C-alpha positions as CSV (number, residue, x, y, z in Angstrom):
1,X,108.9,-10.2,103.8
2,X,111.7,-12.0,105.7
3,X,113.0,-10.6,108.8
4,X,116.9,-10.0,109.2
5,X,118.9,-12.0,111.5
6,X,120.4,-10.2,114.4
7,X,124.0,-8.6,113.9
8,X,126.8,-10.8,115.5
9,X,128.6,-9.1,118.2
10,X,131.8,-7.8,117.2
11,X,133.5,-9.2,120.1
12,X,135.1,-12.7,119.4
13,X,134.7,-15.4,121.8
14,X,137.8,-16.7,123.4
15,X,138.9,-20.0,121.1
16,X,139.8,-23.0,122.9
17,X,143.4,-22.5,122.4
18,X,143.2,-18.9,124.0
19,X,141.6,-20.3,126.9
20,X,144.2,-23.3,127.2
21,X,147.1,-21.0,127.1
22,X,145.6,-18.7,129.8
23,X,145.3,-21.8,131.8
24,X,148.9,-23.3,131.4
25,X,150.7,-19.9,132.1
26,X,152.3,-19.3,135.5
27,X,151.2,-16.1,137.3
28,X,153.8,-13.7,137.3
29,X,155.3,-11.8,140.2
30,X,153.6,-8.6,141.1
31,X,155.7,-5.3,141.2
32,X,155.9,-3.4,144.4
33,X,152.4,-1.0,143.7
34,X,152.1,0.4,147.3
35,X,151.4,3.9,147.4
36,X,153.3,5.9,150.1
37,X,151.1,6.8,153.0
38,X,150.6,10.5,153.0
39,X,151.1,12.8,156.9
40,X,147.8,13.5,158.4
41,X,148.8,17.2,157.7
42,X,149.2,16.7,154.0
43,X,145.9,14.8,153.9
44,X,144.1,17.7,155.5
45,X,146.0,20.8,153.6
46,X,144.3,18.4,149.9
47,X,141.0,17.9,152.0
48,X,140.7,21.7,152.7
49,X,142.0,23.1,149.2
50,X,139.6,26.3,148.0
51,X,137.4,24.4,145.6
52,X,136.6,21.8,148.0
53,X,135.4,24.1,150.7
54,X,133.6,25.9,148.0
55,X,132.0,22.8,146.6
56,X,130.9,21.8,150.2
57,X,129.4,25.3,151.0
58,X,127.7,25.4,147.9
59,X,126.2,21.9,148.6
60,X,125.1,23.4,152.0
61,X,123.3,26.3,150.8
62,X,121.9,23.8,147.9
63,X,120.2,21.7,151.0
64,X,119.3,24.7,152.8
65,X,117.5,26.1,150.3
66,X,115.2,23.0,149.4
67,X,117.5,21.1,147.0
68,X,116.0,23.0,144.1
69,X,117.9,22.0,140.7
70,X,119.4,24.7,138.2
71,X,120.5,27.0,140.9
72,X,124.2,25.7,141.3
73,X,126.4,28.5,139.7
74,X,124.1,31.0,142.4
75,X,125.2,28.5,145.3
76,X,128.9,28.2,143.8
77,X,128.9,32.1,143.8
78,X,127.6,32.4,147.1
79,X,129.6,30.1,148.8
80,X,132.8,31.7,147.1
81,X,131.7,35.2,148.3
82,X,131.0,33.6,151.8
83,X,134.5,32.0,152.1
84,X,136.5,35.0,150.8
85,X,134.9,37.4,153.2
86,X,135.9,35.0,155.9
87,X,139.5,34.9,155.0
């Protein structure tokens, strides 16, 4: 019984012409893609979004209770309850 030869990869290797054209091209000037720096107040507001606070507290509960997996919903709901009663 003959064994089949391994299937060829669908990705084509670059040809010599493609490799040469890539080397011969001049690099283009980059567009200005800088991101505007946000104020610290805006960053703080984004960092303390309700879901982020709930997620952080749920993780704390997860760690406090021994890191037992499978209780994520319980931890999330307990974190929500705690945070809503504080507000």
